[in-house]
N, C-alpha and C positions, 0 to 999 in steps of 0.2 A: 565517433563513439569514444568516450573517455571514461566510461564506467568499467574500471578494470577489476575492482573487488566488489562482488555482489553477495549480499547475505540473503538467504532464503529461510524464512521461518516456517517450519512444518509443525502445525498443531497436531495433525494425525497422519497416519500412513497414507490416507486418501489424498493428501496434498502433494505427495512426492512426485508422482508421474506427471500430472499436469503442470506443476510449477517448474520442475526441472526441465521438461521438454520446452516450455515457453522460454525459459532463460537460454537454453541451448540455441534455439532458433534466433532469439533476440541478439545473441552474442556471436552469431556465426561469422567466422572470418576475422575475429578480433581476439586479443589475448585477455581472457577473463578468468579469474579465479573465483570459484563459487564456494562459499561457506554455508554449510547446512546446520541449522540449530533446532533442537527439540528439547523441551523442558519436561521434567517430571518432579513430583514432590520430594523434598529431602527428608520429610518426616511425616509420620502418620500418628494420630492419637485416636485410639478406639477404646472406650471404656465398657466393661461388661457389668451387667446388673447382677445382683442388687447392690454390690458394695463399691461400684465405680472404680475398679482397678483396671490397669491396662490389660487388654486382651492380647497376649503375646502371639498366639496362633494367627489371629486375624491380621495383626500388624505385619507379621512375617509374610503372609499371603499377599498383602497389598504391596509390600516391597518387591516381591517376586513378580507380581503383575507389572509394576512400573519398570522393572529391569527388562522384562519381556517386550513391553511396548518400545522402550528406548532402543533395544537391539533390533527389533523389526523395522522401525523407521530408519535407523542407521544403515541397516543392510540394504533396504530398498533405495536409499539415497546413493550409496556407493554403486549399486548396480545401475541405476539410472544415469549417473554421471559417467561411469565407464562406457556405457552404451553410447552416450552422446559425445564422448571424447573430451569431457570437461576437466580442467584442473580443479581439484576440489579437496576439501577437508571437512570432517564431521566433528561438530562440537556439541555433544550431549551435556546438558547442564541440569543440575538439581537445585531447586530453590524452594523456600518454604511453601509457596502456593503451587508450585509446579507449572505456572503459566509460561508457555513457550515464548511469548513476546517479552515478558519481564526477564526471562532467562537470557534473551538475545540482546539486551540493551548494551552491554559492554562491547559485544561484537559489532552492533549496529554503528557505534560511534567511530569505528575504524574501517567502515565500508564506504563505498561510493554510493551505493543504492541498496535499499531493502525491498524485498519482494514478498508479498503475502497473497494468499488466495482467499477471495470472499467465500463464505459458506453457501452451500446449496440448500436453501430453506425448503424447497420442494421435496428434498430427500431427507428432511428432518435434521439437517445440520444446523448448528448455531455458531456464533462467534466464540471460538474456544481460546482466543488469544486476546490480550489486552492491547487493542490497537491504539488506544489513547496513549499508552506508555510509549509505544513505538513512535508516534507522531510528535508528542510533546516532550519526550525525554531522550529519544534516540539521537536527535540532532542531525538526522539524514533524511533525504526524501524517501517516501515509501510509495512503491508501485503496487496498487491493489489490482489483482487480476479478477476477472469474472469467475463465477463458480466453476465454469468449464475449463478455466485456465487458458483460454484462447487469447493470443497476443499476435497482432498482425506482424508479419516479417517479410519485408521491412515495414516500419511504421511510416506511412506516406502522408497521412492527413491528421493534423493535431488541432484541437480546439483549446484555447486558453480562456478560462473564465476569469475575467479581469474586473476588479472593483477598486483598484488603486491602493489596497491595503498592504501592510507589511507582509502578510501571509501570502497574498497572490504574487507579490514581487519576489519573495523567496522561492516560491514554486516555479515561477518563470525562469529565474536564474538557474535553479537546479536542473531544469529541463533543457538547458541550452544544447547539450550534445544531441538530443533527440530533435530539437527544433532545427538545428543546422542541417540535419540529414533528411528532414521531411521535404516532401514535394509541395505541400500546401499547409500554411499555418493561418488559422482564423482566430481573431479575438472577438469575444462577445461580452458586451457590457449590458447588464440588465438594469433598467430604470436609472440611468446615470444622474438624473436630476435629484435623486433621493440619496445619493452616495456622498458622504462627507469628504472623501479624498479624491473626488472626481470633479473636473471642470466640465460640466455637461456638454457644452458646445464642442469641446475638443476631446471628448471621451476616448481614451485609448491611444491618442496620437503620440503621447510622450513615450510610452513603452514600445509602440511601433517604431518610432525613430531610433530608440535604443537597440532594438533587435535588428533594424536595417543595417546598423554599423557592424553587425556580426554576419552580414550577408544573408539575412533572413527577411524575405518579403512577406508581409502579412496583410490580410484583409480585416477591416474592422466592421462589426455589426453592432448596432445598439437596438435593443428590443425592450418592450414593456411586458411585465408578467401579467398585466391585466387582472383578471379575477383568479388566476392560478398562482402557483408558487414560483419562486426564483429557480428552484431545482427543475421544475417543469419547463420553464422558459429556456434554461440551458440545455436540457435534454432534447428539446425541439430543435435547437441549433445543431446538436450532435447528429441528429438524424438528417437535417437539411444539408449538412456539409459532408455527410458520410464519414465522419471522423473515426480514426482508429484509436485515438487516445485523447483523454481530457486532462488538462493541467489546471490545478486549482489549489488555493490555500486551504488549510484546515483550521477551524476556528473553535475557540473556547470562550466562555464568559469570564472575563478577567477577574471580576469581583468574587464570584462564587466558585471559580475553577470547575465549571461544569461544561459538559459538551453542549453545543448548540445542535445536538443531533436531531432536534425537531425540524431543522432547516436543511440547508444544502448539503452539509457534510454527511449527515445521517442518510439523506436520500440517496446520495451517490455511493456511499459505502454499502448500503443495503440492496440497492436495485439499479446498478449501472450495467448497461449492456456491453460497454467497452471498458478497457482498463483505465484506471484513474491514477495519475501521479499527484500526490499531495505532499505539501511541506508546511512546516510551522517554524 
């Protein structure tokens, strides 16, 4: 375990207990310093009719509400960390948009790992943080927890979604501390004959050899998505191997700078039953 500085991004107070508890269990027995970050808007603009002048009373109320939210999340963070015995510090940040992920970028770049909880859509939650910014601008691996915050402790079984790309290579290297500690590591390659960076007959063997030199024994599985999606094929392997964690690259369209959220990245961020470590 070599993740000594961990950044947790708390979009709302509901994130604090599940995320902090998961990190405490994950880091048990190691020296970890946890940085908690929450963002609120640095400015509000409210115009009153009919002459479109700033509404001072409403703006003051919005600032007060933001201060209250910041204080409540910070107090909950300190309490949860004290209870777990974690070394910690609180970094409340104000930014023009108030997005917690945007506010956390500077801290992310000096951390070993970033942790975020996926929203519980059944409870009406939505993504309240700009995860694209964390993945593509933070420069560090991001561990996305399921909405319930559950993370196996210890993490025994890991599945690597491998396609030979720069992104999957980065994610695999970033996950080395976890891979070394795992009892079982499986590599899945979906439709290797259709991947430009894969030699289909030898799919996954090069990265398996690399990992073996770190003392990590892996099993390689190649599958076809058939009439389904790549995400469904990977999810099927997650279930078949009873994996505790998925390691995969995060992808964007280089020309348009848009998410390929219609594909694997979106599917796993929105509906993954297990934690996912992503890198870019």
